C-alpha positions in Angstrom: 0.5 -17.9 -6.0 -3.2 -18.4 -4.9 -5.4 -15.8 -3.5 -6.1 -15.6 0.1 -8.8 -18.3 1.1 -11.0 -15.9 3.1 -14.6 -15.7 4.3 -14.8 -11.9 4.8 -17.8 -10.2 6.5 -18.4 -6.6 8.1 -17.9 -6.3 11.8 -20.4 -4.3 13.9 -17.3 -2.7 15.9 -17.5 0.9 15.0 -14.6 3.2 14.2 -13.9 6.4 16.1 -12.9 7.8 12.8 -16.3 7.6 11.4 -14.9 5.4 8.7 -16.0 1.7 7.7 -15.6 -1.3 10.3 -12.8 -3.7 10.7 -12.5 -6.4 8.0 -12.9 -9.9 9.6 -12.0 -13.1 8.0 -11.5 -16.8 8.4 -8.2 -18.3 9.4 -5.8 -17.8 6.3 -2.2 -17.5 5.6 -0.9 -16.1 8.7 0.4 -12.9 7.2 2.7 -10.8 9.2 2.1 -7.0 8.3 4.2 -4.1 9.8 2.6 -0.8 10.3 4.7 2.4 10.7 3.8 4.7 13.5 5.4 8.0 14.7 4.8 10.1 18.0 4.3 13.6 16.7 0.8 15.4 16.9 1.4 16.7 13.3 1.4 13.2 12.1 -1.4 11.7 14.3 -4.1 12.3 11.4 -1.7 10.7 8.9 -1.3 7.7 11.0 -5.1 7.5 12.0 -6.1 7.5 8.3 -3.6 5.2 7.2 -4.5 2.7 9.8 -8.4 3.5 8.9 -7.4 2.7 5.3 -5.3 -0.6 6.3 -8.0 -2.1 8.5 -10.9 -1.6 6.0 -8.9 -2.4 2.8 -5.9 -4.4 3.5 -5.4 -6.1 6.8 -7.5 -8.9 8.2 -8.3 -10.2 11.4 -6.3 -13.3 10.8 -3.2 -11.3 10.0 -0.5 -10.7 12.7 0.0 -7.0 13.0 3.4 -5.4 14.2 3.0 -1.8 15.0 6.6 -0.5 14.7 8.0 2.8 16.0 11.4 3.8 15.3 12.8 6.6 17.2 13.1 9.5 14.8 10.4 8.1 12.5 8.6 11.5 13.0 11.4 13.2 11.1 11.6 10.2 8.7 7.9 10.4 7.8 8.5 14.1 6.8 11.9 13.1 5.5 14.9 11.1 6.8 17.4 13.7 8.2 19.9 10.9 8.9 20.9 12.4 12.2 21.8 9.6 14.6 21.5 11.8 17.4 17.7 11.9 17.0 17.4 8.1 17.5 18.4 8.0 21.2 15.3 8.4 23.3 13.3 5.3 24.2 9.7 6.0 25.5 7.4 3.0 25.8 5.8 2.1 22.4 2.4 2.3 23.7 3.0 6.1 24.4 3.7 6.5 20.6 0.5 4.8 19.3 -2.8 6.5 19.2 -5.4 5.0 21.7 -8.0 4.4 19.1 -5.6 2.2 17.1 -4.6 0.3 20.4 -8.3 -0.3 21.0 -8.6 -2.2 17.4 -5.6 -4.4 18.0 -7.4 -7.1 20.1 -9.5 -7.8 17.1 -6.7 -9.4 15.2 -5.1 -12.9 15.7 -1.9 -11.5 17.1 -0.3 -8.1 17.5 3.1 -6.6 18.7 4.1 -3.1 19.7 7.7 -2.7 18.7 10.0 0.2 19.5 13.2 0.1 17.5 16.6 1.8 18.5 18.6 2.3 15.5 21.7 4.6 14.8 21.2 4.6 11.0 18.6 5.3 8.4 15.1 5.0 9.7 13.9 3.4 6.5 16.8 0.7 6.9 15.6 -0.1 10.4 12.1 -0.7 9.5 13.0 -2.8 6.5 15.6 -4.8 8.5 12.9 -5.5 11.3 10.4 -6.5 8.5 12.8 -9.0 7.1 13.7 -10.3 10.2 10.0 -11.2 11.3 9.2 -12.4 7.8 6.6 -9.7 7.0 4.8 -9.8 3.7 3.9 -6.1 3.7 4.8 -2.8 5.2 2.1 -0.1 5.4 3.2 3.5 6.0 1.4 6.7 5.8 2.7 9.6 3.5 2.2 13.3 4.1 1.2 15.5 0.9 4.6 17.1 0.8 5.3 19.5 -1.9 8.1 18.6 -4.5 10.3 21.3 -2.8 10.0 19.6 0.7 10.5 16.0 -0.9 13.8 17.2 -2.5 14.9 19.2 0.7 13.8 16.7 3.3 13.7 13.2 1.5 11.0 10.7 1.8 11.0 7.8 4.0 8.3 6.0 1.9 10.5 6.2 -1.2 13.4 4.8 0.9 11.4 1.9 2.0 10.3 1.2 -1.4 13.9 1.0 -2.6 15.0 -1.3 0.4 12.1 -3.4 1.5 12.2 -7.1 0.4 8.4 -7.2 0.7 5.3 -5.5 -0.7 4.9 -1.8 0.4 1.6 -0.1 0.8 1.8 3.7 0.8 -1.2 5.5 1.8 -0.9 9.1 0.6 -3.3 11.5 2.2 -4.0 15.0 1.2 -5.2 18.0 3.4 -8.8 17.0 3.6 -9.9 13.8 5.9 -10.6 10.6 4.2 -14.1 10.2 3.0 -16.3 7.7 4.7 -15.6 4.3 3.0 -17.4 1.1 2.5 -15.4 -2.2 2.5 -17.7 -4.6 0.5 -16.8 -5.1 -2.1 -13.5 -3.5 -2.6 -12.5 -2.0 -5.9 -9.1 -2.8 -6.8 -6.9 -1.5 -9.7 -4.0 -3.6 -11.0 -1.9 -1.4 -13.1 -0.1 -3.1 -15.9 1.9 -2.8 -19.0 2.2 -5.4 -21.7 5.6 -6.6 -20.8 6.5 -9.9 -19.3 6.5 -8.5 -15.7 2.6 -8.1 -15.9 2.0 -11.9 -15.2 4.3 -11.8 -12.1 2.8 -8.6 -10.7 -0.7 -10.4 -10.9 0.7 -13.5 -9.3 2.2 -11.5 -6.4 -1.0 -9.4 -6.2 -3.2 -12.5 -5.6 -2.3 -12.8 -2.0 -3.8 -9.5 -1.2 -7.1 -10.0 -3.2 -10.5 -11.6 -2.0 -12.8 -13.4 -3.8 -15.5 -10.8 -4.1 -13.1 -7.9 -5.0 -14.1 -6.1 -8.2 -10.7 -6.0 -9.9 -9.7 -3.9 -12.9 -6.7 -4.6 -15.0 -5.8 -1.2 -16.0 -3.4 0.0 -18.6 -2.7 3.3 -20.5 -1.2 3.3 -23.9 0.5 6.2 -25.8 -1.7 6.0 -28.8 -5.2 4.9 -29.7 -3.7 2.5 -32.2 -2.2 0.5 -29.3 -5.4 0.0 -27.4 -6.7 -3.1 -29.1 -3.4 -5.0 -28.7 -3.1 -4.1 -25.2 -6.6 -5.1 -24.5 -6.2 -8.5 -25.8 -3.0 -9.0 -23.9 -4.9 -8.0 -20.8 -8.1 -10.1 -21.4 -5.8 -13.1 -21.4 -4.8 -12.3 -17.9 -8.5 -11.7 -17.0 -9.6 -15.0 -18.2 -7.0 -16.8 -16.1 -8.1 -14.8 -12.9 -11.8 -15.5 -13.4 -11.6 -18.9 -11.7 -10.3 -17.3 -8.6 -12.3 -14.0 -8.4 -15.8 -13.1 -8.9 -15.4 -9.9 -11.1 -12.5 -9.0 -13.2 -12.6 -6.4 -16.0 -10.0 -4.6 -18.4 -9.8 -1.1 -19.1 -7.4 0.4 -21.3 -7.1 4.2 -22.1 -4.9 6.2 -24.5 -3.1 9.2 -23.0 -4.1 12.2 -24.8 -1.2 14.1 -23.3 1.2 11.3 -24.2 1.9 11.2 -20.4 0.9 7.7 -19.4 1.6 8.2 -15.7 -0.5 11.3 -15.3 -3.4 9.8 -17.3 -3.2 6.7 -14.9 -3.3 8.8 -12.0 -6.2 10.8 -13.4 -8.3 7.7 -14.1 -7.8 6.2 -10.6 -8.5 9.6 -9.0 -11.7 10.1 -11.0 -13.0 6.5 -10.8 -16.5 6.1 -9.2 -17.0 4.3 -6.9 -13.7 5.2 -5.3 -10.8 2.8 -5.5 -9.7 1.1 -2.3 -6.2 -0.3 -3.4 -4.1 0.3 -6.3 -1.4 -2.5 -7.0 1.6 -1.9 -9.2 5.1 -3.3 -9.6 8.4 -1.5 -9.6 11.9 -2.2 -11.0 13.5 1.0 -9.4 17.3 0.5 -8.5 17.2 -3.3 -8.2 16.1 -3.9 -11.8 16.4 -7.7 -11.7 14.6 -8.2 -8.6 11.8 -5.5 -9.0 8.7 -6.1 -11.2 6.6 -3.4 -12.9 6.2 -0.3 -15.0 9.2 1.6 -16.4 12.0 1.5 -14.0 10.2 2.6 -11.1 8.8 6.0 -12.5 5.3 4.8 -12.7 5.2 3.4 -9.2 6.8 6.6 -7.7 4.3 8.7 -9.6 1.3 6.7 -8.2 2.7 7.0 -4.6 3.0 10.6 -5.0 -0.3 11.5 -6.7 -3.0 8.9 -5.9 -5.5 10.5 -3.4 -6.7 8.9 -0.3 -6.1 5.3 -1.3 -3.3 2.7 -0.6 -0.7 2.0 -3.4 0.7 -1.5 -3.0 4.0 -2.0 -4.6 4.9 -5.6 -5.2 8.2 -7.3 -5.8 9.0 -10.7 -7.0 9.2 -13.6 -4.4 6.2 -12.1 -2.3 
């Protein structure tokens, strides 16, 4: 899969959030991207900041944006209660979307405001809709829940990761506002192992990358002795990417604590400049169809712990 053939430039259209401007680009692959929204004041900041991240680091003006509200999504973003009675009210979709997001939508090639009525799982409704419209990605904000609340309430983002047939970008936000961001160039991490799935993850990720992105192929080993072998493996991938992207690099770290997931998150969260996008694969429950790192454990850990950044989980066939 070839990277998106884009000519990106910074718009002068200011953001009311004080964040970077909308990413503009030339006509490209006509992606459909679904962005999940809810109607609770408690979630307004989560949605605002997820959108601010998406418009500066992921979606482009040539994309078709579907802002999707599922009745009961408020409960779902905190955790899916599975209560069909919460899915009966049908307010107009515009009432559930922050005005500052609506003001941005005219900048995109096309957009739709969709209100779904569904009597089952909220994640299922969103994933079914994304499949029906041929979406290439779903973007959803995730609150910084404690482990206790994740167990008690569940997580709609995890349910979407399990069910979606397309890439899923989960934007996890902590209690503090997202710091001011710049969009040129983006710093993108592709988290990889040395298994056969790495090639497929890179190929699937290319549709989300731009020529002038600064791309880091990042891997964590369990011992210093493995670093040389892993670096050689990833360098071969880097050489293959250099014809499509302006700057690629390889970084391999050994985990001092023998906990590769934690070390990976520490490296990403401590990076300077800040990372705009993390791309990884996942095998999760559908092992033959999912790609990535260690039966889904790494992708889930990234979603839970990467700070103020989108984590894009890719699947085969994107």
